[in-house]
N, C-alpha and C positions, 0 to 999 in steps of 0.2 A: 613928843606926844607920848603919852603914858604906855608903860606896858601893856594896862588892861586894855585900853581903846585900838592900841594895836593887834592884840590879840583878837578881839571882838570884831576888828575891819577883814582880817586876813584869814579865817577860817572857812568861810565861804570860796574866797580865792583860791586857797589850797586846796579845797575839795575836789572843786569843779575843773580844775588842771590836772589833778589826779585821774580823774574820771575821763577827760578827755584824751590824757595821754594812753590810759588802758580801754580807749574805745567802749565804754559804758554809758549808761545813762544813770540819772540819779535817783534813787527810791526815797521818797520822803513819806514815812506813815505819820500819821497824827492822831493823838488824844487829847481829851480834857484832862488837864492838871486834877490829882486829886480824886478820878474815877476809875473803876467804882470804889475804890477806897485809896488812901495814898499808896500802901503798902503795896497792893495788886499794881497800881498804877506804877510805881518803879520798877517792879518786877516786869512788868510788860515792854517798859522802855529797855530794859534789859535784854530782853528777847527780841525786839528790833535790833538793838546792836548786832546781838550773836547773828541774826539773820542776813547781816549786811546792809542794813540802813545807811543810807548816804549820809542824812541828816535827819533831824527832829524836827517835827512841827508840834508845840503845845500851844494848847486853848486855856483861856481861864473862863469859866462860866460867867454867865450874864443871864439877865431875866427876859431878855428880849433879843435873842440871836436871830436876827434878819435873815441871815445868810445860810443859816444851817437849817436841815431838813427834821422830820420827826426823832428819830433817833439821837441824833445830840441834843436838840431840844430837850428831849426826856431826861438824858445824861445831866443835861446842865441842872436841870431841876433837882435832881437826884443830889448832885454834888452841893448844891446851896443849901439843900432841906439838910444836907448832915455837916452845916456849918463850915465848911470850906471857902476859905475867904482867898483875897489876895495876898494878904500876908503869908499864908499858907502856903499860897501857891509859890511865892518867892523863896522859902524856905526849902520847897520841894524840888526849885531849879537849882539850888546852891548844891543839892545831893545829886543831882544826876549831873550837873557839871563836874563836881568832884569824882563822881565815876568815870565820867566818860567827857575827859580834858579837850579831845581832839575834834569831837562830834559837832557841827554847826547846828546852833540852834535857833529857830526864828518862833518867835510867840505872837499867836493870832489873838487880837481882843479886839471890843468894840469900844468908841471912843468914850462914852460914859464913864468906864470904868478908870480911864486916864485921867479924865478932868476930877473924876472924885478925888483921887489921890494927889493931885495937881501933876502938872505936864512934866516939871521938871524934876521931883520926886518920884514919879513911877519911872522915867527914862533911867533916872541914876540909880535906881532900887534895882530895877531887872538889867541893867548892864554890869552892876558890880555882882549880880548873882550868876552872871555868864551867860545872859543871851546874847547873841550876834546880831540878829534882824528883828523888825518890829513889824507886822501886819494890822493895820486896823481897818478891819473890814467895812466899817460904815463911815470912811475918812475921805472926803472925794478931793482930786489934787487942787482945788481952787483954795482948800484950807489947809493946805500942806504947811502954809508959812506958820500957821500957828503951833505946830509941834518941831519943825524943822530944827531949829536952833538947839533945842534940849536934845534931840537926837544925836546932831553932830558934837555936841560938847560930851557927850558920853561915849561917843566911839561906835555907837548904834549904826544899823544900817536901815533903809526903810525898804520893805519889800510892799511894793502896789500889784492891785489886781487890774486885771485886762479881760476883756472879753471882744466877741465879733461884734459889739453894739460900741466899742470904744471908736470914740469918732477921731478922723485922721488929724484933727487940730488940736485934740487934746494929748494925743500920744506923744509928742516929744517933750509936753512938761511932766508927764507920767516918768517916763524914762530919766529925764533927768535928775528927778529927785529919788530915785531907786537906787537899790543895792543889794547887794546879795544874790538875789535873782528875780523875777518877774512870775507873776504867778497868773496864767492863765486860765479861765475857767472854760471847761469844756463845751459847755452848755449852758443856756440862760434858765434860771432858777436858785435853786438853793441846794446844798449839799444831800449827798444820797447815793445809792447804788442804782440808781436809773441807767439803764444800758442802751444810751445814745449820746452823741455829740452832735454840736451845730459844723452843718457843711461848710461854713466860712471858716473853721479854727486853722486848716492848711494857711489859708490867705492871710489871717491874724499872724501867724508866727511870721510869714514872707514880711509883712508888713515891720511888724518889730524890727525883723533883721535890718531894716535899711537905717534905722535911728540908733542901734544900740548892740554891743557886742554881749548884754548880760545874758546869762544863761534863761531861759525859759522853761519852768515847770507846768505841767497840765495837771489840774485837780477837777472834782468834782464827777463822781459816777466811775471813778475809776476802782475795778473790784477784780480784773481777771486777768490772765497773761496776755490773753489776746488783746485785752485794752491797752496795756502797756504797748506791746510790739507795735499796734495802731498811733498811736501817739508818737513815739519815737521815728516812725516810718514819717510822719507828717513834718517831722523837724523838730520836736520836743527834746530839751536836753535831760527831761526826768519826768517823774509823776507824782503826785502827792496823792496819798490813800487814807481816808479819814473813816467814812462809816461803815464799810466794809471791815476796816479793823476793828473797828468798835463793835459789831454785830458780832464777828467771831468771837470776841473777848468776850461779850454777853452771854452769849450762847454757851460757854465752854465753863465746866468746874474750875476753879482756880488750878485744883493739882493736874488737870491736862491742858490748860492754857498755853503755857509757857511753849512745851514743844510744838504746837499746832501753830501758834503765832511765829515760831523761829522759820518753820517750814514755807510758812504762808509768805513771810517777807522774802527768803530765799529766792522763792519762785519769782515774785514780781522783780527783783533784785537782778537776776541772770541776765548777762548781756543778750542783747537783741541782734541775732545775725542774720 
């Protein structure tokens, strides 16, 4: 196995093992690559790391982001209108990897972006840039065979979405093809800062444990310390925070954003006792 493949497969394993040893949860912030512009985006990612982010989830803008709420949809339109494309996203990922060589990186995309570039080329390009795991938001488990060989060949891991509606018969297949971590959505619907989660979330986490030792991180609607505490107490290994982070970045002038974001990430990263 090449050094690149080995690195791509081990960053998440090492990070979650470290977190478990320290009795800490993972805090994974999300941002669209290139938003609000490439320079500010890179500085915000530096702020995430300075605040104690365990890993990064990065998105590439798409015209029809069906899993995303209004804020991320608008940010995607702004980024695409500025001409920021997949090639530029890969360049930015390389810069992020150079600055943060040990931080696990997951890339969230929609399948049309992968198909437009070609499955093999897309996977090899993002792996070479430093991505560890790929999450394709609109790819059902029944279609994983279309992309799994290319993912495996590049040493990438496939991160999968699960929800309280995930059928028990499909769960083993989802787990079998997944790596890095599983992304559990806290509630049905789209991303955003709506403060609720499905009553069956704890039961979902228990069901997953019966099939897999993979870490499970919860996203959608996580924005406050109390949400983090609730998810960890339900059994989540970590949280993913996107819309709330991006909302704060949008509301702040660049000169003030860094300190505020560092403080916010630090608060959500602090151990739950």
